[in-house]
PDBQT receptor file of N, H, CA, C and O in Angstrom, charges set to zero:
ATOM      1  N   MET A   1      28.980-114.576 145.911  1.00  0.00    +0.000 N 
ATOM      2  CA  MET A   1      29.397-114.832 144.522  1.00  0.00    +0.000 C 
ATOM      3  C   MET A   1      29.389-113.702 143.667  1.00  0.00    +0.000 C 
ATOM      4  O   MET A   1      28.352-113.044 143.582  1.00  0.00    +0.000 OA
ATOM      5  N   PRO A   2      30.521-113.344 142.943  1.00  0.00    +0.000 N 
ATOM      6  CA  PRO A   2      30.018-111.880 142.069  1.00  0.00    +0.000 C 
ATOM      7  C   PRO A   2      29.226-112.355 141.177  1.00  0.00    +0.000 C 
ATOM      8  O   PRO A   2      28.764-113.493 141.098  1.00  0.00    +0.000 OA
ATOM      9  N   LYS A   3      29.034-111.226 140.326  1.00  0.00    +0.000 N 
ATOM     10  H   LYS A   3      29.410-110.301 140.391  1.00  0.00    +0.000 HD
ATOM     11  CA  LYS A   3      27.851-111.307 139.167  1.00  0.00    +0.000 C 
ATOM     12  C   LYS A   3      29.105-111.503 137.770  1.00  0.00    +0.000 C 
ATOM     13  O   LYS A   3      30.274-111.157 137.601  1.00  0.00    +0.000 OA
ATOM     14  N   MET A   4      28.126-112.209 137.017  1.00  0.00    +0.000 N 
ATOM     15  H   MET A   4      27.176-112.490 137.154  1.00  0.00    +0.000 HD
ATOM     16  CA  MET A   4      28.950-112.527 135.516  1.00  0.00    +0.000 C 
ATOM     17  C   MET A   4      28.720-111.139 134.851  1.00  0.00    +0.000 C 
ATOM     18  O   MET A   4      27.655-110.540 134.697  1.00  0.00    +0.000 OA
ATOM     19  N   LYS A   5      30.039-110.758 134.477  1.00  0.00    +0.000 N 
ATOM     20  H   LYS A   5      30.904-111.244 134.602  1.00  0.00    +0.000 HD
ATOM     21  CA  LYS A   5      30.411-110.018 133.195  1.00  0.00    +0.000 C 
ATOM     22  C   LYS A   5      29.585-110.236 132.008  1.00  0.00    +0.000 C 
ATOM     23  O   LYS A   5      29.444-111.416 131.687  1.00  0.00    +0.000 OA
ATOM     24  N   THR A   6      28.894-109.175 131.144  1.00  0.00    +0.000 N 
ATOM     25  H   THR A   6      29.009-108.217 131.404  1.00  0.00    +0.000 HD
ATOM     26  CA  THR A   6      28.636-109.346 130.043  1.00  0.00    +0.000 C 
ATOM     27  C   THR A   6      29.734-109.171 129.152  1.00  0.00    +0.000 C 
ATOM     28  O   THR A   6      30.545-108.250 129.250  1.00  0.00    +0.000 OA
ATOM     29  N   HIS A   7      29.757-110.220 128.126  1.00  0.00    +0.000 N 
ATOM     30  H   HIS A   7      29.098-110.968 128.047  1.00  0.00    +0.000 HD
ATOM     31  CA  HIS A   7      30.702-110.351 127.216  1.00  0.00    +0.000 C 
ATOM     32  C   HIS A   7      30.773-109.041 126.159  1.00  0.00    +0.000 C 
ATOM     33  O   HIS A   7      29.833-108.908 125.375  1.00  0.00    +0.000 OA
ATOM     34  N   SER A   8      31.814-108.134 126.137  1.00  0.00    +0.000 N 
ATOM     35  H   SER A   8      32.577-108.242 126.774  1.00  0.00    +0.000 HD
ATOM     36  CA  SER A   8      31.694-106.841 125.404  1.00  0.00    +0.000 C 
ATOM     37  C   SER A   8      31.418-107.170 123.822  1.00  0.00    +0.000 C 
ATOM     38  O   SER A   8      30.608-106.627 123.071  1.00  0.00    +0.000 OA
ATOM     39  N   GLY A   9      32.374-108.262 123.542  1.00  0.00    +0.000 N 
ATOM     40  H   GLY A   9      33.032-108.703 124.153  1.00  0.00    +0.000 HD
ATOM     41  CA  GLY A   9      32.320-108.539 121.781  1.00  0.00    +0.000 C 
ATOM     42  C   GLY A   9      30.971-109.046 121.390  1.00  0.00    +0.000 C 
ATOM     43  O   GLY A   9      30.435-108.827 120.304  1.00  0.00    +0.000 OA
ATOM     44  N   ALA A  10      30.399-109.847 122.520  1.00  0.00    +0.000 N 
ATOM     45  H   ALA A  10      30.835-110.025 123.402  1.00  0.00    +0.000 HD
ATOM     46  CA  ALA A  10      28.838-110.343 121.835  1.00  0.00    +0.000 C 
ATOM     47  C   ALA A  10      27.942-109.068 121.906  1.00  0.00    +0.000 C 
ATOM     48  O   ALA A  10      27.093-108.810 121.053  1.00  0.00    +0.000 OA
ATOM     49  N   LYS A  11      28.217-108.260 123.045  1.00  0.00    +0.000 N 
ATOM     50  H   LYS A  11      28.907-108.470 123.738  1.00  0.00    +0.000 HD
ATOM     51  CA  LYS A  11      27.005-107.025 123.259  1.00  0.00    +0.000 C 
ATOM     52  C   LYS A  11      27.162-106.265 122.035  1.00  0.00    +0.000 C 
ATOM     53  O   LYS A  11      26.174-105.637 121.654  1.00  0.00    +0.000 OA
ATOM     54  N   LYS A  12      28.149-106.213 121.400  1.00  0.00    +0.000 N 
ATOM     55  H   LYS A  12      28.952-106.723 121.709  1.00  0.00    +0.000 HD
ATOM     56  CA  LYS A  12      28.330-105.387 120.189  1.00  0.00    +0.000 C 
ATOM     57  C   LYS A  12      27.764-106.271 118.846  1.00  0.00    +0.000 C 
ATOM     58  O   LYS A  12      27.370-105.678 117.842  1.00  0.00    +0.000 OA
ATOM     59  N   ARG A  13      27.769-107.579 118.930  1.00  0.00    +0.000 N 
ATOM     60  H   ARG A  13      28.090-108.061 119.745  1.00  0.00    +0.000 HD
ATOM     61  CA  ARG A  13      27.446-107.934 117.510  1.00  0.00    +0.000 C 
ATOM     62  C   ARG A  13      26.260-109.010 117.662  1.00  0.00    +0.000 C 
ATOM     63  O   ARG A  13      26.074-109.760 116.704  1.00  0.00    +0.000 OA
ATOM     64  N   PHE A  14      25.499-109.129 118.729  1.00  0.00    +0.000 N 
ATOM     65  H   PHE A  14      25.651-108.520 119.507  1.00  0.00    +0.000 HD
ATOM     66  CA  PHE A  14      24.193-109.790 118.851  1.00  0.00    +0.000 C 
ATOM     67  C   PHE A  14      22.970-109.116 119.847  1.00  0.00    +0.000 C 
ATOM     68  O   PHE A  14      23.071-108.594 120.957  1.00  0.00    +0.000 OA
ATOM     69  N   LYS A  15      21.862-109.334 119.043  1.00  0.00    +0.000 N 
ATOM     70  H   LYS A  15      21.781-109.758 118.142  1.00  0.00    +0.000 HD
ATOM     71  CA  LYS A  15      20.621-108.624 119.621  1.00  0.00    +0.000 C 
ATOM     72  C   LYS A  15      19.771-109.977 120.005  1.00  0.00    +0.000 C 
ATOM     73  O   LYS A  15      19.822-110.961 119.266  1.00  0.00    +0.000 OA
ATOM     74  N   VAL A  16      19.023-109.965 121.153  1.00  0.00    +0.000 N 
ATOM     75  H   VAL A  16      18.981-109.166 121.753  1.00  0.00    +0.000 HD
ATOM     76  CA  VAL A  16      17.770-110.946 121.835  1.00  0.00    +0.000 C 
ATOM     77  C   VAL A  16      16.742-109.784 121.098  1.00  0.00    +0.000 C 
ATOM     78  O   VAL A  16      16.941-108.580 120.937  1.00  0.00    +0.000 OA
ATOM     79  N   THR A  17      15.632-110.582 120.738  1.00  0.00    +0.000 N 
ATOM     80  H   THR A  17      15.471-111.560 120.869  1.00  0.00    +0.000 HD
ATOM     81  CA  THR A  17      14.454-110.037 120.292  1.00  0.00    +0.000 C 
ATOM     82  C   THR A  17      13.741-110.394 121.401  1.00  0.00    +0.000 C 
ATOM     83  O   THR A  17      14.201-111.136 122.269  1.00  0.00    +0.000 OA
ATOM     84  N   ALA A  18      12.409-109.813 121.436  1.00  0.00    +0.000 N 
ATOM     85  H   ALA A  18      12.035-109.211 120.730  1.00  0.00    +0.000 HD
ATOM     86  CA  ALA A  18      11.381-110.198 122.797  1.00  0.00    +0.000 C 
ATOM     87  C   ALA A  18      11.125-111.267 122.728  1.00  0.00    +0.000 C 
ATOM     88  O   ALA A  18      10.596-111.492 123.816  1.00  0.00    +0.000 OA
ATOM     89  N   ASN A  19      11.125-112.509 121.958  1.00  0.00    +0.000 N 
ATOM     90  H   ASN A  19      11.555-112.325 121.074  1.00  0.00    +0.000 HD
ATOM     91  CA  ASN A  19      10.526-113.615 122.037  1.00  0.00    +0.000 C 
ATOM     92  C   ASN A  19      11.917-114.569 122.078  1.00  0.00    +0.000 C 
ATOM     93  O   ASN A  19      11.886-115.782 121.868  1.00  0.00    +0.000 OA
ATOM     94  N   GLY A  20      12.902-113.957 122.326  1.00  0.00    +0.000 N 
ATOM     95  H   GLY A  20      12.926-112.972 122.496  1.00  0.00    +0.000 HD
ATOM     96  CA  GLY A  20      14.135-115.058 122.789  1.00  0.00    +0.000 C 
ATOM     97  C   GLY A  20      14.983-115.163 121.830  1.00  0.00    +0.000 C 
ATOM     98  O   GLY A  20      16.083-115.643 122.101  1.00  0.00    +0.000 OA
ATOM     99  N   LYS A  21      14.705-114.766 120.546  1.00  0.00    +0.000 N 
ATOM    100  H   LYS A  21      13.810-114.376 120.326  1.00  0.00    +0.000 HD
ATOM    101  CA  LYS A  21      15.593-115.282 119.672  1.00  0.00    +0.000 C 
ATOM    102  C   LYS A  21      16.663-114.370 119.596  1.00  0.00    +0.000 C 
ATOM    103  O   LYS A  21      16.533-113.204 119.969  1.00  0.00    +0.000 OA
ATOM    104  N   VAL A  22      18.215-115.038 118.919  1.00  0.00    +0.000 N 
ATOM    105  H   VAL A  22      18.321-115.985 118.616  1.00  0.00    +0.000 HD
ATOM    106  CA  VAL A  22      19.185-114.257 118.832  1.00  0.00    +0.000 C 
ATOM    107  C   VAL A  22      19.278-113.801 117.384  1.00  0.00    +0.000 C 
ATOM    108  O   VAL A  22      19.069-114.615 116.484  1.00  0.00    +0.000 OA
ATOM    109  N   ARG A  23      19.645-112.283 117.067  1.00  0.00    +0.000 N 
ATOM    110  H   ARG A  23      19.815-111.621 117.798  1.00  0.00    +0.000 HD
ATOM    111  CA  ARG A  23      19.844-112.220 115.768  1.00  0.00    +0.000 C 
ATOM    112  C   ARG A  23      21.169-111.426 115.605  1.00  0.00    +0.000 C 
ATOM    113  O   ARG A  23      21.404-110.472 116.347  1.00  0.00    +0.000 OA
ATOM    114  N   GLY A  24      22.033-111.814 114.638  1.00  0.00    +0.000 N 
ATOM    115  H   GLY A  24      21.842-112.589 114.034  1.00  0.00    +0.000 HD
ATOM    116  CA  GLY A  24      23.126-111.187 114.003  1.00  0.00    +0.000 C 
ATOM    117  C   GLY A  24      23.599-110.913 112.772  1.00  0.00    +0.000 C 
ATOM    118  O   GLY A  24      22.848-111.091 111.813  1.00  0.00    +0.000 OA
ATOM    119  N   ARG A  25      24.879-110.449 112.580  1.00  0.00    +0.000 N 
ATOM    120  H   ARG A  25      25.489-110.305 113.359  1.00  0.00    +0.000 HD
ATOM    121  CA  ARG A  25      25.109-110.334 111.039  1.00  0.00    +0.000 C 
ATOM    122  C   ARG A  25      25.329-111.485 110.045  1.00  0.00    +0.000 C 
ATOM    123  O   ARG A  25      25.841-112.512 110.491  1.00  0.00    +0.000 OA
ATOM    124  N   HIS A  26      25.020-111.427 108.838  1.00  0.00    +0.000 N 
ATOM    125  H   HIS A  26      24.604-110.593 108.476  1.00  0.00    +0.000 HD
ATOM    126  CA  HIS A  26      25.240-112.285 107.746  1.00  0.00    +0.000 C 
ATOM    127  C   HIS A  26      26.681-112.445 107.780  1.00  0.00    +0.000 C 
ATOM    128  O   HIS A  26      27.480-111.513 107.869  1.00  0.00    +0.000 OA
ATOM    129  N   ALA A  27      27.015-113.874 107.692  1.00  0.00    +0.000 N 
ATOM    130  H   ALA A  27      26.366-114.631 107.620  1.00  0.00    +0.000 HD
ATOM    131  CA  ALA A  27      28.979-114.112 107.157  1.00  0.00    +0.000 C 
ATOM    132  C   ALA A  27      28.792-113.809 105.935  1.00  0.00    +0.000 C 
ATOM    133  O   ALA A  27      27.748-113.822 105.282  1.00  0.00    +0.000 OA
ATOM    134  N   PHE A  28      30.140-113.455 105.555  1.00  0.00    +0.000 N 
ATOM    135  H   PHE A  28      30.988-113.445 106.086  1.00  0.00    +0.000 HD
ATOM    136  CA  PHE A  28      30.463-113.188 103.744  1.00  0.00    +0.000 C 
ATOM    137  C   PHE A  28      30.264-112.147 103.366  1.00  0.00    +0.000 C 
ATOM    138  O   PHE A  28      30.362-111.961 102.154  1.00  0.00    +0.000 OA
ATOM    139  N   SER A  29      29.851-110.879 104.372  1.00  0.00    +0.000 N 
ATOM    140  H   SER A  29      29.772-111.031 105.358  1.00  0.00    +0.000 HD
ATOM    141  CA  SER A  29      29.467-109.448 103.640  1.00  0.00    +0.000 C 
ATOM    142  C   SER A  29      29.992-108.559 103.797  1.00  0.00    +0.000 C 
ATOM    143  O   SER A  29      29.351-107.545 103.522  1.00  0.00    +0.000 OA
ATOM    144  N   SER A  30      31.147-108.399 104.213  1.00  0.00    +0.000 N 
ATOM    145  H   SER A  30      31.668-109.223 104.437  1.00  0.00    +0.000 HD
ATOM    146  CA  SER A  30      32.188-107.728 104.587  1.00  0.00    +0.000 C 
ATOM    147  C   SER A  30      33.296-107.239 103.297  1.00  0.00    +0.000 C 
ATOM    148  O   SER A  30      33.574-106.078 102.996  1.00  0.00    +0.000 OA
ATOM    149  N   HIS A  31      33.682-108.177 102.822  1.00  0.00    +0.000 N 
ATOM    150  H   HIS A  31      33.456-109.120 103.066  1.00  0.00    +0.000 HD
ATOM    151  CA  HIS A  31      34.867-108.196 101.442  1.00  0.00    +0.000 C 
ATOM    152  C   HIS A  31      34.570-109.016 100.623  1.00  0.00    +0.000 C 
ATOM    153  O   HIS A  31      33.664-109.846 100.696  1.00  0.00    +0.000 OA
ATOM    154  N   ILE A  32      35.525-108.791  99.545  1.00  0.00    +0.000 N 
ATOM    155  H   ILE A  32      36.261-108.117  99.485  1.00  0.00    +0.000 HD
ATOM    156  CA  ILE A  32      35.144-109.735  98.324  1.00  0.00    +0.000 C 
ATOM    157  C   ILE A  32      33.970-109.635  97.910  1.00  0.00    +0.000 C 
ATOM    158  O   ILE A  32      33.331-110.678  97.767  1.00  0.00    +0.000 OA
ATOM    159  N   LEU A  33      33.372-108.398  97.610  1.00  0.00    +0.000 N 
ATOM    160  H   LEU A  33      33.892-107.551  97.726  1.00  0.00    +0.000 HD
ATOM    161  CA  LEU A  33      31.730-108.308  97.140  1.00  0.00    +0.000 C 
ATOM    162  C   LEU A  33      31.829-108.169  95.785  1.00  0.00    +0.000 C 
ATOM    163  O   LEU A  33      30.706-108.152  95.280  1.00  0.00    +0.000 OA
ATOM    164  N   GLU A  34      32.794-108.053  94.916  1.00  0.00    +0.000 N 
ATOM    165  H   GLU A  34      33.706-108.067  95.326  1.00  0.00    +0.000 HD
ATOM    166  CA  GLU A  34      32.697-107.798  93.353  1.00  0.00    +0.000 C 
ATOM    167  C   GLU A  34      31.821-109.037  92.825  1.00  0.00    +0.000 C 
ATOM    168  O   GLU A  34      30.752-108.918  92.226  1.00  0.00    +0.000 OA
ATOM    169  N   LYS A  35      32.483-110.302  93.166  1.00  0.00    +0.000 N 
ATOM    170  H   LYS A  35      33.351-110.399  93.652  1.00  0.00    +0.000 HD
ATOM    171  CA  LYS A  35      31.733-111.278  92.814  1.00  0.00    +0.000 C 
ATOM    172  C   LYS A  35      30.314-111.847  93.006  1.00  0.00    +0.000 C 
ATOM    173  O   LYS A  35      29.715-112.556  92.197  1.00  0.00    +0.000 OA
ATOM    174  N   LYS A  36      29.864-111.417  94.223  1.00  0.00    +0.000 N 
ATOM    175  H   LYS A  36      30.350-110.841  94.880  1.00  0.00    +0.000 HD
ATOM    176  CA  LYS A  36      28.802-111.694  94.740  1.00  0.00    +0.000 C 
ATOM    177  C   LYS A  36      27.553-110.610  94.235  1.00  0.00    +0.000 C 
ATOM    178  O   LYS A  36      27.577-109.380  94.268  1.00  0.00    +0.000 OA
ATOM    179  N   THR A  37      26.521-111.469  93.787  1.00  0.00    +0.000 N 
ATOM    180  H   THR A  37      26.501-112.469  93.760  1.00  0.00    +0.000 HD
ATOM    181  CA  THR A  37      25.394-110.808  93.028  1.00  0.00    +0.000 C 
ATOM    182  C   THR A  37      24.577-109.728  93.848  1.00  0.00    +0.000 C 
ATOM    183  O   THR A  37      24.409-109.963  95.044  1.00  0.00    +0.000 OA
ATOM    184  N   PRO A  38      24.053-108.564  93.308  1.00  0.00    +0.000 N 
ATOM    185  CA  PRO A  38      23.693-107.704  94.057  1.00  0.00    +0.000 C 
ATOM    186  C   PRO A  38      22.440-108.149  95.036  1.00  0.00    +0.000 C 
ATOM    187  O   PRO A  38      22.376-107.613  96.142  1.00  0.00    +0.000 OA
ATOM    188  N   LYS A  39      21.415-109.145  94.639  1.00  0.00    +0.000 N 
ATOM    189  H   LYS A  39      21.467-109.580  93.740  1.00  0.00    +0.000 HD
ATOM    190  CA  LYS A  39      20.611-109.660  95.253  1.00  0.00    +0.000 C 
ATOM    191  C   LYS A  39      20.908-110.190  96.509  1.00  0.00    +0.000 C 
ATOM    192  O   LYS A  39      20.199-110.137  97.514  1.00  0.00    +0.000 OA
ATOM    193  N   ARG A  40      22.247-110.820  96.353  1.00  0.00    +0.000 N 
ATOM    194  H   ARG A  40      22.823-110.864  95.537  1.00  0.00    +0.000 HD
ATOM    195  CA  ARG A  40      22.895-111.705  97.488  1.00  0.00    +0.000 C 
ATOM    196  C   ARG A  40      23.176-110.742  98.484  1.00  0.00    +0.000 C 
ATOM    197  O   ARG A  40      22.800-110.904  99.644  1.00  0.00    +0.000 OA
ATOM    198  N   LYS A  41      23.849-109.695  98.090  1.00  0.00    +0.000 N 
ATOM    199  H   LYS A  41      24.155-109.563  97.147  1.00  0.00    +0.000 HD
ATOM    200  CA  LYS A  41      24.511-108.318  99.002  1.00  0.00    +0.000 C 
ATOM    201  C   LYS A  41      23.130-107.630  99.674  1.00  0.00    +0.000 C 
ATOM    202  O   LYS A  41      23.149-107.090 100.780  1.00  0.00    +0.000 OA
ATOM    203  N   ARG A  42      22.076-107.723  98.933  1.00  0.00    +0.000 N 
ATOM    204  H   ARG A  42      22.061-108.162  98.035  1.00  0.00    +0.000 HD
ATOM    205  CA  ARG A  42      20.903-106.887  99.553  1.00  0.00    +0.000 C 
ATOM    206  C   ARG A  42      20.613-107.916 100.824  1.00  0.00    +0.000 C 
ATOM    207  O   ARG A  42      20.338-107.449 101.929  1.00  0.00    +0.000 OA
ATOM    208  N   GLY A  43      20.665-108.839 100.677  1.00  0.00    +0.000 N 
ATOM    209  H   GLY A  43      20.888-109.219  99.779  1.00  0.00    +0.000 HD
ATOM    210  CA  GLY A  43      20.052-110.080 101.636  1.00  0.00    +0.000 C 
ATOM    211  C   GLY A  43      20.624-109.908 102.851  1.00  0.00    +0.000 C 
ATOM    212  O   GLY A  43      19.977-110.002 103.894  1.00  0.00    +0.000 OA
ATOM    213  N   PHE A  44      22.463-109.519 102.777  1.00  0.00    +0.000 N 
ATOM    214  H   PHE A  44      22.988-109.443 101.930  1.00  0.00    +0.000 HD
ATOM    215  CA  PHE A  44      23.430-109.391 103.601  1.00  0.00    +0.000 C 
ATOM    216  C   PHE A  44      22.886-108.543 104.590  1.00  0.00    +0.000 C 
ATOM    217  O   PHE A  44      22.986-108.836 105.782  1.00  0.00    +0.000 OA
ATOM    218  N   ARG A  45      22.213-107.323 104.127  1.00  0.00    +0.000 N 
ATOM    219  H   ARG A  45      22.132-107.086 103.159  1.00  0.00    +0.000 HD
ATOM    220  CA  ARG A  45      21.978-106.044 105.144  1.00  0.00    +0.000 C 
ATOM    221  C   ARG A  45      21.074-106.554 106.283  1.00  0.00    +0.000 C 
ATOM    222  O   ARG A  45      21.189-106.107 107.425  1.00  0.00    +0.000 OA
ATOM    223  N   LYS A  46      20.097-107.575 105.924  1.00  0.00    +0.000 N 
ATOM    224  H   LYS A  46      20.003-107.938 104.997  1.00  0.00    +0.000 HD
ATOM    225  CA  LYS A  46      19.410-107.546 106.984  1.00  0.00    +0.000 C 
ATOM    226  C   LYS A  46      19.896-108.494 107.970  1.00  0.00    +0.000 C 
ATOM    227  O   LYS A  46      20.615-109.373 107.496  1.00  0.00    +0.000 OA
ATOM    228  N   PRO A  47      19.633-108.555 109.546  1.00  0.00    +0.000 N 
ATOM    229  CA  PRO A  47      20.156-109.103 110.380  1.00  0.00    +0.000 C 
ATOM    230  C   PRO A  47      19.355-110.637 110.075  1.00  0.00    +0.000 C 
ATOM    231  O   PRO A  47      18.235-110.740 109.575  1.00  0.00    +0.000 OA
ATOM    232  N   MET A  48      20.272-111.821 110.532  1.00  0.00    +0.000 N 
ATOM    233  H   MET A  48      21.182-111.737 110.939  1.00  0.00    +0.000 HD
ATOM    234  CA  MET A  48      19.838-113.234 110.124  1.00  0.00    +0.000 C 
ATOM    235  C   MET A  48      19.881-114.000 111.739  1.00  0.00    +0.000 C 
ATOM    236  O   MET A  48      20.614-113.774 112.701  1.00  0.00    +0.000 OA
ATOM    237  N   LYS A  49      18.855-114.901 111.564  1.00  0.00    +0.000 N 
ATOM    238  H   LYS A  49      18.259-115.085 110.782  1.00  0.00    +0.000 HD
ATOM    239  CA  LYS A  49      18.615-115.618 112.930  1.00  0.00    +0.000 C 
ATOM    240  C   LYS A  49      20.142-116.484 113.143  1.00  0.00    +0.000 C 
ATOM    241  O   LYS A  49      20.723-116.951 112.163  1.00  0.00    +0.000 OA
ATOM    242  N   VAL A  50      20.577-116.593 114.263  1.00  0.00    +0.000 N 
ATOM    243  H   VAL A  50      20.105-116.213 115.059  1.00  0.00    +0.000 HD
ATOM    244  CA  VAL A  50      21.840-117.478 114.621  1.00  0.00    +0.000 C 
ATOM    245  C   VAL A  50      20.948-118.588 114.789  1.00  0.00    +0.000 C 
ATOM    246  O   VAL A  50      19.749-118.656 115.059  1.00  0.00    +0.000 OA
ATOM    247  N   SER A  51      22.172-119.758 114.475  1.00  0.00    +0.000 N 
ATOM    248  H   SER A  51      23.146-119.703 114.256  1.00  0.00    +0.000 HD
ATOM    249  CA  SER A  51      21.929-121.268 114.415  1.00  0.00    +0.000 C 
ATOM    250  C   SER A  51      21.315-121.758 115.923  1.00  0.00    +0.000 C 
ATOM    251  O   SER A  51      21.899-121.388 116.942  1.00  0.00    +0.000 OA
ATOM    252  N   ASP A  52      20.432-122.380 115.981  1.00  0.00    +0.000 N 
ATOM    253  H   ASP A  52      19.958-122.680 115.153  1.00  0.00    +0.000 HD
ATOM    254  CA  ASP A  52      19.848-122.962 117.174  1.00  0.00    +0.000 C 
ATOM    255  C   ASP A  52      20.991-123.460 118.114  1.00  0.00    +0.000 C 
ATOM    256  O   ASP A  52      21.007-123.422 119.344  1.00  0.00    +0.000 OA
ATOM    257  N   HIS A  53      22.144-124.034 117.078  1.00  0.00    +0.000 N 
ATOM    258  H   HIS A  53      22.130-124.064 116.079  1.00  0.00    +0.000 HD
ATOM    259  CA  HIS A  53      23.332-124.756 117.973  1.00  0.00    +0.000 C 
ATOM    260  C   HIS A  53      24.083-123.674 118.937  1.00  0.00    +0.000 C 
ATOM    261  O   HIS A  53      24.246-123.938 120.129  1.00  0.00    +0.000 OA
ATOM    262  N   ASP A  54      24.440-122.698 118.488  1.00  0.00    +0.000 N 
ATOM    263  H   ASP A  54      24.308-122.483 117.521  1.00  0.00    +0.000 HD
ATOM    264  CA  ASP A  54      25.073-121.306 118.951  1.00  0.00    +0.000 C 
ATOM    265  C   ASP A  54      24.141-120.601 119.996  1.00  0.00    +0.000 C 
ATOM    266  O   ASP A  54      24.752-120.038 120.905  1.00  0.00    +0.000 OA
ATOM    267  N   VAL A  55      22.784-120.528 120.033  1.00  0.00    +0.000 N 
ATOM    268  H   VAL A  55      22.288-120.985 119.295  1.00  0.00    +0.000 HD
ATOM    269  CA  VAL A  55      22.081-119.701 120.630  1.00  0.00    +0.000 C 
ATOM    270  C   VAL A  55      22.295-119.719 122.312  1.00  0.00    +0.000 C 
ATOM    271  O   VAL A  55      22.123-118.698 122.977  1.00  0.00    +0.000 OA
ATOM    272  N   PRO A  56      22.670-120.944 122.880  1.00  0.00    +0.000 N 
ATOM    273  CA  PRO A  56      22.614-120.901 124.418  1.00  0.00    +0.000 C 
ATOM    274  C   PRO A  56      24.056-120.534 124.764  1.00  0.00    +0.000 C 
ATOM    275  O   PRO A  56      24.281-120.057 125.876  1.00  0.00    +0.000 OA
ATOM    276  N   ARG A  57      24.909-120.695 124.013  1.00  0.00    +0.000 N 
ATOM    277  H   ARG A  57      24.727-121.082 123.109  1.00  0.00    +0.000 HD
ATOM    278  CA  ARG A  57      26.331-120.035 124.275  1.00  0.00    +0.000 C 
ATOM    279  C   ARG A  57      26.520-118.450 124.003  1.00  0.00    +0.000 C 
ATOM    280  O   ARG A  57      27.549-117.914 124.414  1.00  0.00    +0.000 OA
ATOM    281  N   ILE A  58      25.629-117.758 123.376  1.00  0.00    +0.000 N 
ATOM    282  H   ILE A  58      24.793-118.193 123.042  1.00  0.00    +0.000 HD
ATOM    283  CA  ILE A  58      25.441-116.245 123.235  1.00  0.00    +0.000 C 
ATOM    284  C   ILE A  58      24.766-115.834 124.128  1.00  0.00    +0.000 C 
ATOM    285  O   ILE A  58      25.167-114.802 124.667  1.00  0.00    +0.000 OA
ATOM    286  N   LYS A  59      23.838-116.292 124.499  1.00  0.00    +0.000 N 
ATOM    287  H   LYS A  59      23.512-117.130 124.061  1.00  0.00    +0.000 HD
ATOM    288  CA  LYS A  59      22.716-115.979 125.653  1.00  0.00    +0.000 C 
ATOM    289  C   LYS A  59      23.647-115.840 126.760  1.00  0.00    +0.000 C 
ATOM    290  O   LYS A  59      23.715-114.779 127.381  1.00  0.00    +0.000 OA
ATOM    291  N   LYS A  60      24.406-116.897 127.061  1.00  0.00    +0.000 N 
ATOM    292  H   LYS A  60      24.351-117.759 126.557  1.00  0.00    +0.000 HD
ATOM    293  CA  LYS A  60      25.497-117.132 128.634  1.00  0.00    +0.000 C 
ATOM    294  C   LYS A  60      26.458-116.013 128.198  1.00  0.00    +0.000 C 
ATOM    295  O   LYS A  60      27.058-115.502 129.144  1.00  0.00    +0.000 OA
ATOM    296  N   MET A  61      26.704-115.582 127.142  1.00  0.00    +0.000 N 
ATOM    297  H   MET A  61      26.216-115.997 126.373  1.00  0.00    +0.000 HD
ATOM    298  CA  MET A  61      28.179-114.413 127.163  1.00  0.00    +0.000 C 
ATOM    299  C   MET A  61      27.243-113.124 127.483  1.00  0.00    +0.000 C 
ATOM    300  O   MET A  61      27.817-112.320 128.219  1.00  0.00    +0.000 OA
ATOM    301  N   LEU A  62      25.936-112.751 127.096  1.00  0.00    +0.000 N 
ATOM    302  H   LEU A  62      25.470-113.404 126.499  1.00  0.00    +0.000 HD
ATOM    303  CA  LEU A  62      25.076-111.575 127.056  1.00  0.00    +0.000 C 
ATOM    304  C   LEU A  62      24.703-111.577 128.437  1.00  0.00    +0.000 C 
ATOM    305  O   LEU A  62      24.719-110.504 129.040  1.00  0.00    +0.000 OA
ATOM    306  N   GLY A  63      24.339-112.723 129.076  1.00  0.00    +0.000 N 
ATOM    307  H   GLY A  63      24.326-113.594 128.586  1.00  0.00    +0.000 HD
ATOM    308  CA  GLY A  63      23.926-112.683 130.355  1.00  0.00    +0.000 C 
ATOM    309  C   GLY A  63      22.076-112.570 130.503  1.00  0.00    +0.000 C 
ATOM    310  O   GLY A  63      21.472-112.043 131.437  1.00  0.00    +0.000 OA
ATOM    311  N   VAL A  64      21.540-113.156 129.426  1.00  0.00    +0.000 N 
ATOM    312  H   VAL A  64      22.031-113.584 128.666  1.00  0.00    +0.000 HD
ATOM    313  CA  VAL A  64      20.253-113.283 129.169  1.00  0.00    +0.000 C 
ATOM    314  C   VAL A  64      19.942-114.716 129.722  1.00  0.00    +0.000 C 
ATOM    315  O   VAL A  64      20.698-115.678 129.590  1.00  0.00    +0.000 OA
ATOM    316  N   GLY A  65      18.557-114.733 130.450  1.00  0.00    +0.000 N 
ATOM    317  H   GLY A  65      17.943-113.951 130.557  1.00  0.00    +0.000 HD
ATOM    318  CA  GLY A  65      18.082-115.859 130.842  1.00  0.00    +0.000 C 
ATOM    319  C   GLY A  65      17.702-116.873 129.712  1.00  0.00    +0.000 C 
ATOM    320  O   GLY A  65      17.482-116.536 128.548  1.00  0.00    +0.000 OA
ATOM    321  N   LYS A  66      17.648-118.206 130.207  1.00  0.00    +0.000 N 
ATOM    322  H   LYS A  66      17.827-118.480 131.152  1.00  0.00    +0.000 HD
ATOM    323  CA  LYS A  66      17.211-119.281 129.206  1.00  0.00    +0.000 C 
ATOM    324  C   LYS A  66      15.849-119.003 128.798  1.00  0.00    +0.000 C 
ATOM    325  O   LYS A  66      15.283-119.741 127.991  1.00  0.00    +0.000 OA
TER     326      LYS A  66
């Protein structure tokens, strides 16, 4: 059986922490920024924890064990 390939798009967008949590970019952070408050935009800079529902799918794409 051939090995699974890592999903190139996911590899660029997500990181798995040492504890196995998945971190990604915030939504709503790339355009239409004028109407968003500075406080809200500063919050977008930090990586966010991905929803528990999406974690298994992302880990599968990254080839990381459960």
